[in-house]
N, C-alpha and C positions, 0 to 999 in steps of 0.2 A: 504493500500500500504506500510505503514511503517513496518508492520509485515512481509510482503513478502521480503522487503529489508533486514531485519535482518536474515531471513532464507537464503537468497541468500549469505549474508556475511559469515554465518557459513559454508555453503557448499563450498564456495570459499576457506576459511581458511583450511577446511578439505583436499581439493585437493592439496593445497600448502604443507601441512604437509605430505601427501602421497609422493609428489615429493621429499621432503627433505629426507624422510626415505629411499626411493629407491636409491637416489643419495649417501647417506652416507653408504649404506650397503656394497659396496666393500671396503671402507676405514677401516672397522672394521674386515675384513676377516682374517687378519694375527694375529696369536697369538704373545704375547710379547716375545722378545728374540728368535724369530724363523725366519729363512730366507729360501727362496725358489729359486731354480735355475731350470727354466722350459725350456726344449728344445723340438722341434717338428720335427717329421718325417712323411711326407705324404705317404700314401699307397693307391694310386688310385685304384689298382686292388684288394686290400684287401687280399693278399695271403702271407704276411710276417708272419712267426711264431715267437713266443717269443724267441726260440733258435737262430734264425737268427738275430733278433733285438739285443739280448744280446751280440752277437759277434761283433756288429758294434762299431766303435769308437765314442765317444761322439761328435767329431767334425763333424760327418756326420749328426747330428741333428741341425736344425736351432734354434738359441736362440729366445725365446719369450720375447717381451718387456713388456707384461702385463700378469696377471694371468688368462686372459680369451682368449679362442681360438675359432675361427669361420672359418669354411670351406664352409658355405652356404649349398644349397641343392644338393643332388647327392648321388648315391650309391657308397660309398667309405669308407675307413678307415684311421685312423691316429694314430700314436704312440706318446706318451708324455714320455719324460725322465725327472723325477722330483727328484731333490736332496734336501732333507729337513735337515737343520742343526739347532741345538738348543744350546743355551749357558748353559743350565742346563738339568739334567735328568727330563724328563716329559713325560706324555702320552697326545697325541693330536689326533684330528680327522681331516683327510683329506677328505673334502666334495666337491662334484661336483654338480652344479646346472646349468640349469634346469634338471629335472629327466626324460625327454622324449627322450634322446638319446637311440637308439635301443639296442645296445650291448656294454657293458663296461667290460673289463677284467683288473683287478688291480693285479700287481705282486710286492710284498714288500720284500726287502732284504737289505743287507749292501753293500756299495760301496767298491770295492777292486779288485785287480787283481785275475784272476782265478775263479771268481764267476760263478757257474753253475746254470742252470734253476732249479735244485732241491733244491737250497739254498733259493729260493723265495717262499713265501706263495702266494696263489692265491685266489682272490675274484671275483666272476662272478655276474654281476648285469646288469642293463639296463631295459627299459620298455618291452622288449620282453621276459624277465625272471621274475620269481616271485619276489615280494617285499621281500627283505632280512629281517630275524628276528633279534634277538639279541638286541632289544631295539631301533632299528632305526625307525624313524618316517615314512619313505617312501617318504618324500617330497624332499629328495636328495639321491644321491648315495655316500656313504662314507665308509672309512676304518680306523681302529684304528692303530696308529703308536706309538710304544714305543721308544722314542728318548733318546739317551745317549749324555751327554755333549760333544760338539765339535766332535762328531762322525757322519758323514753324513749317512743318511738313503736314500737308492735308491729305487725309485718307478717307475715302467713302467706301463703305462696305455694305453690300446688299446681301441679306440673309433671307432665304426662302425655304419654307418647310412644306413638303407635299404629303408626307405620311410619318412624321416624327416630331419630337419636341423641338421648338424653336428656342434654343438656349445656347449661349456661348460665353466664354470668359477670355478677355484679352490679356496677353502677356507681352511685355517688351523687355528684351534682354540683349546684351552685347552678342555679336555674331560669334566671337571666339568662345562664348559660354555654351554654345549649342551642343557640341559633343558631350560636355559634362552633364548638361541637363537631360539630354536624351538617354545617356547611360544611367543616370540616377533614376529616371522614370521607368526605364526597362527593368532595372534591378529591383525597384520597389514593386512593380507589377509581378516580376518573377517570384519574389519572395511571397507575395500574397497568393499567387496561383500555386506555388509549391506547397505552402502551408495548407491550403484547401485540399490539394491532392493527397498530402500525407494523412489528413483527417479522414478523407474518403476511404483510403486504404485501411486505416485503423477500423473504420466502421464495417468494412467488408470482412475483416478478420473477426470482428465480433459476430457478424452474421454467420461466418463459417462455424463458430463454436456454439452459437445460440440462434437456431434457424427460426427467427421470428420476423414477421413482415416489417416491424418498425425498424429493425437494424438495416435491412436492405433498402427500404424507402428513404431512410436518413442518408445513406450513402448516395443514392440517386439524387436526392434533393441537394446535397452538397455539390455534386458534380454539376447540376443544372445552374446553381448560383454562379459557379465558375464560368459556365457557358454564357450566362447573361453578361458577365463582366468582360468577356471577349468582345462583345458589342459595345458596351458602355465605355471601355477604355480604347476603342478603336482598333483592336487587334483583328477583329473579323473583317473590317474594311481592308486592312493592309494585306492579310493573308488569303482571304477567301474571295474578295470582290475588288481587286486592284483596278479592274477595268471600268468601274462605276456601274450605273444602272440601279434598279430598284432592289437588287438582291440583298444588300445589307439591311434595308428597311424591313424586308420580310424576315430575315434571320433574327434581327433584334426583337421584332414584335413576337414572333412565334416562340423564341427562347424565353421571353419574359412570361408568357402565358403558360408555357410548359413548366417553368420554375414554380409558378403559383400552384399548378395542379399537383406536382410532386411534393411540394412543401406542405400543401393542405392534406394530402393523403398520409404523409409522414406524421403530421400533427394528430390526425385522427387516431393513429395507432399509438403514438408516443404518449398522448394525453388520455388514452383509454376511453375515448368519448363514447363508444358504443355501450360500454358498461357504466360509465359515470354520469353521463348526461345525454339522454336521447335527443332532446331538442337542439342542443349544441351540435350533436352529431349530424342531424339533418341540415342545419345551417351550413356546416362545413361541406356536406355533399352538394349543396346548392352552389357553393363557391367553386367546387370542381366543375360543375356544369357551366358556370360562368366562364371559367378558364377555357373550356372547349369552345364556347361561343367566341371568346376573344381570339383564339387561334384562327377561327374562321375569318374574322375581320382582318387579322394580320396577314393571312395568306392571300387575301383578295385585295390588299392595298388599301384597306379602310381602317387601319389601326388608330388613326387620329380621332375617329368618330367614337370608338368604344373605350379608348384608353382613359379619358377623364373619369368616366363612370367606374371603370375597373379600378382606377387608382384610389378613388374615394372608398369604394367597397373594400379594397385591400387594407386600408387603414382600420376599418371596422373589424376585419378578420384578424388582423394582428392584435388589436386591442382585446378581442374576444378570447384569443388563444392565451394572451397574458392573464386575463381575468380567470380563465379556467385553470391555468397553471397555479396561480396564487390560491384559488379556492381549494385545490387538492394538494397544496404544498406539503402538508403534514401527514398525508395519507400513507407515504412509504418511506419516511425518513430522509436521508441525505439525497437519494435518487430523485425524489419528487421535488425537493427544495432546489436542487440544481436545475431541474426541468423548469420550474417556475422562473428562476433567474434568467434562463436561456430565452424564454419567450418574452420576458420583460425587455431584455436587450434588443430582441428582434423588433418588438413593437416600436421602440424608440427609433431604430434605424429605418424601418419601413415608413413610419409617419414622416420623418425628415425628408426622405427621398420623394415620397408621393406628394407632399405639400409643395416641395420645390418644383417638381416636374409639372404639376398641375397649376402652379402659380397661384395657389390659394393665399399664400403669404409671401412677402418679398424676401425670401431666404437666399443667401449667396449660393453660388453653384457648388462650392466645396462641401456644402452640407450633404450632397448626395453620397459623399464618401463615408458618411456615417453608416450607411447601409452595408458597405463593404466591411467596415470594422465590426458592426453588429452581427453580420453573418459569420465572421470568424469567431467572435465571442460566443454566439449561440451554438455554433457547431462544436466548439471546445466544451462548453457546458453540457450539451447533450451527449457528447462522447464520454465525458466524465460520468454522467448519469448511467450510461450503459455499463461502464466499468464497475460502478458501485453495484448495479443490479447483478452482474456476473459474480462479483465477490460475495454478495449476499446469498446467491443461489448456491455457490460452492460451500459456504459455511452451513447453510441449511441441509445440503446433501450430506455433509460430514456428520452433522448432528443426527440426522435420520438413520444413517448407517450405525452410529453408536447406539441409538435407541433400539434399532432392530436387533443388534447383537445382544443387548441386555434382555430384550423381550424373548429372544430365542433361548437364552440360558434359563430364564425364569420358566418358560414353557416346558423346557426339558425337565426341570425339577418338579414342576407341577404335574407333568405327565407321570413321572415316577411315583409321586405320592398318590395320584389317582389310581394307578394300577394296584398299589398296595392296599389302598382303601377298598377298592372293588373286590379284591381277593378276600379280605376279611369279611365283607358283607355277604359274599357268596357262601362262605363256610357257615356263617351264622344262619343263612336262609334255609339250610337243610334241616334245621331243628324242628321247625313247625311250618304248617301251611301258611299261617298268617305272616310269619317272618319271611316266608318265600315270596308272598305277594308284595310286601314292603320292599324286599330286595329287588324285585322286578321293576317296581316304579323307580327306585333309586338308580337301578341299572340304566333305565332309559335316560334319566337326567345325566348320568355320568357319561353315557354315550355321546350326548350332544357336546358336553364339555371336552370329552376326549377328541372328538372330530375337530372341534375348534382349535385345540392344541396342535393336533397333527397338521391341520391346514396352515396354522401360523408357522409351524416348524418348517414346512416345506417351502413357504413363500420366500424366506430369506435365501436359502441355497438356490432356489429356482431363479430369483432375481439376479443373484450373482452369476449364475450360469448364463442367463440371457445377456447380462452386461458384457461378459467375456466373449460371447458369440458375436455380439454387435461390434466389439472392438476388433475381433478377428476379421469381421466383414469389412470394416473400415481400412484395415491394413492390406487387404487383398486388392490387386488391380482390377478394374472393371472388366478386363478381358478374361479373367479367370472364372468362366461361367460354371465349370464343374464344381469348384469349391463353393461358389455362391449358392449353387443349387443344394449342396449338402447342408450348408448353414440354414437355408430356408426350411429344409426338412427338420432340422433340430429345433428351429423356432416353432414349427407347427406341432412338434411333439411336446414342447414345453406348454404351449397353449392348451393342448388336449389334456395334459396332466392337471393343469390348473382348473380346467372346466370340470374334470372328473371329481376333483376335491370339492369344488364349489357345489356341484349337484348333490354329492353324497352328504355334504354338510347341511344343505337345505333339507334333504330328506330326513336326516337325523333330528332336525329341529322340530319337525312336524309330528311330535309324539306327545301323548298325554295332555297335560295342562297347557303345553305350548301351542296346541292346535286352536289358535284364536285368530281368525282372519280379520284384517283391518280393511273394511270395504270402503272404497272411494269410487267416484265416477271416473271411468277410464275408457280407453279405446281397445276393444277386443282385437281389432286388426293389428294394432301396435304390439300387443302382448304376443299374438301368434307369430308375427314377424320376428320378434326378439327370440322367442323359443326356437324357431326354425334356425336362426343363426347360431344359437348355442348348441342345438342338436347337431348341426354339421360339424362343429369343432369337436363335440363329445363323441359322436358315433362314427365320424369319418365315412359317411355314406351319402348317397344322392337323396336330397329332400327337395321336392318341388312344392312351391306355394301357389295357391289360387285364392288371393285375397284382394278384392277390389278396394280402391281408395274411397270408401264410403264413410263419411263422418258420422252417419246416423248409427253406426254399429258401436254403440256405447253401452256399457254395463256397469253395475256396481260390483267391484271385485277387488280382491287382494292380488295385485299384479304378480308378486313373487310366487304365491301359492298356486295361482291359476297357470302361470308359466311352467311351474314344476310338474303340474298334472299333464300339460301338453308334452313336456319332455319325456315323461314316463310312457305316454302313448307312442311317441316317436321311437323310444328305445325298444319297446315291445315289437313294433312294426319292423324295425331293422333286424332284431334278433330272430324273429319267426318267419322272415321272408325266405323263400327258397334260395339256396346257395348259388344256383346257376341262373336265377332270374335277374335280368338286367332292368327290370321295371323299378323306377324310383318310388320312394314313399311320398305320398301326396298329402299335404296339409292345406286344408281349405277353411275359409271363414266367410259366412254370408248370412244375410237376414232371411228368416224363414217363418212366416206366419206370426210375426210379433216377437220372435225369439232370435237370438244370435246363435247360430249353429257352427261349432268348431269341430271338424272331423279329421281323422287320420286314417288313410286307406293304404293297404299294402297288398301285394300279390304273393302272400306267404302261404304257410301250411294250413291256415284256417283252424277253426275250433269244431270238434265233433258236435252235431246238432243237439244231442242230449246233455251236453255239458255247458252250454251257453249260460243257463240260469245260475250256475255256480261260479261264473268267472270272476265275480266281484267279492268272493269270500276270501278271508285272510288265509294266506299260504296255499291258495289253490293253484294247481298246475294241470294243464291238459294231459290227457292220456297219450297224445301224440307228440309231447314236448320232452320226452325223456332225454334226448340228445342235445338239448339246449340248456345252457346255464341259466340260473335264475332262482329267486326265493319265493315267487308267487305273491309278493307284496305290492307289485306295481299297480294293478287294476284296483286292488282294495284301497290303496291310498288315493287313487283318482276318484273313486266313488265317494270317499269321505270329503275330499276337497270340494267336489261338485255339490254335495249335499249341504256343505257349509255356505255355499253361495246361492242356495235356494234354486238349484238347477237340477237337471236330470242327465243321465248318461245311458246310452244304449249301444248294443253290439249287433252288427249285421255281418254274419260270417258264413262262408261256405268252405267246408273242409277240402283242402287241396287247391283252392283257388284264391283265397285271401280273406282279409278281415277289414271291416270299417267300424271304427269306434267314434261315436258322435256325442259331443257335450252340448247341451242346450241351456242357455241362460236367458232370463228375461231382458229384453232390449229396453233401453231408456229412451224416452222421447227427447228430441232436440230442444 
């Protein structure tokens, strides 16, 4: 646990470093001895030409308070009038980030009266156009400015969004600082992507050892956050769409909605919404559906129409996840507390980025990086929660093994004492008939306890055997089909032995005063289906069911006792079927004249006609069953169980052809 704490501290320090780096980045955007005067003119229809804008007075532009501009989502354009002044002659780069603005036109000239459009140089960029050459990295949109001391340089910038957010941030820095800044940006992005990749791998390792959906979905959600940032940081435009076009818009939009879908599905499982809060679970499913709709808008180039609605809804989703996390923070100790902190961090990051992108509040562009930091922090905390869960499961398993060992030792000692006690009672029972009767009753009770002890004693070694068999199976290569087949036969044998113990224990409990059914409203079809499944494991024979899915087949019954009666009938049918007959045993359940009729039919040796009336007597065996093992108690127990359920049981048998035993119980109205 100390090693995990150290890893957690390192990852936390990494996330704080990322945050500080992102926050500090705007503060170093301005080159020394250089000033910017930025003014904004909105162009909602996008029809203003450069000549018309150049003819406008600067007073018609709105002054900008910060070097970042944000108009949110929408098909529109905006003009920036930027005056750059330097104290010395120098060459600087005017850079604009992020690089996913669709169309950018930059016009560079000198400020002065009578300037014409032909006096300005023009640079066309934006992610709908090819990545510019000339040594540019492609991670930003930039233009080189040759500044003269105290002589203003005038730059007009047209920004147009067709299917993305219209937002940008201006940076001015010396040309010789370009390589260092690009290296720092790439290194910082690499550290972030590397950290997310490491976390995704750790989560996949957890999934390998704990095959639960939440572990796999968390790894996928982590990967999708990294995919989103390949678009937000401009990597997708540089690597996937260097030729321009609408591909980068589609990629960014679809990846955002896919990230929402995977994160929502992961939250459903991580927060255990299906078990803890059904109404919150339904809301999260609605967000998954909304994500699918958003993907459709994104693929068809209409992301700008649905994105504002989705962004506001995503804030609500993040807040609801944080609320649910805090509401259940103390449900599972450290794991649920880490989970609550993770979703609180995510809610802060999501709210910041969605408010900024939608332009609900005038937040600076760098606030979108809070989502990157929040994603790292959330992933670290959720990964830590997974580690805590695994450690808790390991401790619980160790405690259960210790308890099982102690229980086995106690059961062994109890069994020895029970055997001694029963021996003394049997000796005393021979003295008088009354003592013999009391000893018989005590013997029945002892038998139940003895079978319970035997059942408990077998479970521990059988569980150990099953564990070792599974471990052997994991160590074998998938191509070793022969040994995998042998291990499957061992598993089936273990299952059959467990079923034999459970059936015999159930039979032993239905003796004397223990024969008290607990009648509840239940489905006869479900009981019959469960008995058929147990019968196949127990008897290793073909059992065919004919049970319609009819919800009206409901009875008042003790499901365990009625199921045991059906298993007894299936066992008799399997034992007395002809050895060469390939006909399966048929178990059917249907409504018949106001009753539910459960019948078991076989193609066995049948019952002689004169002996059918005695078939339900205790210890009765047919005259033609001498070669078949049995005690003659099966049908007797069936008759007692059916009578306790206010039902009837009847036999229809033809010697040499087969037997059908039918249980009839009163059906309950819907």
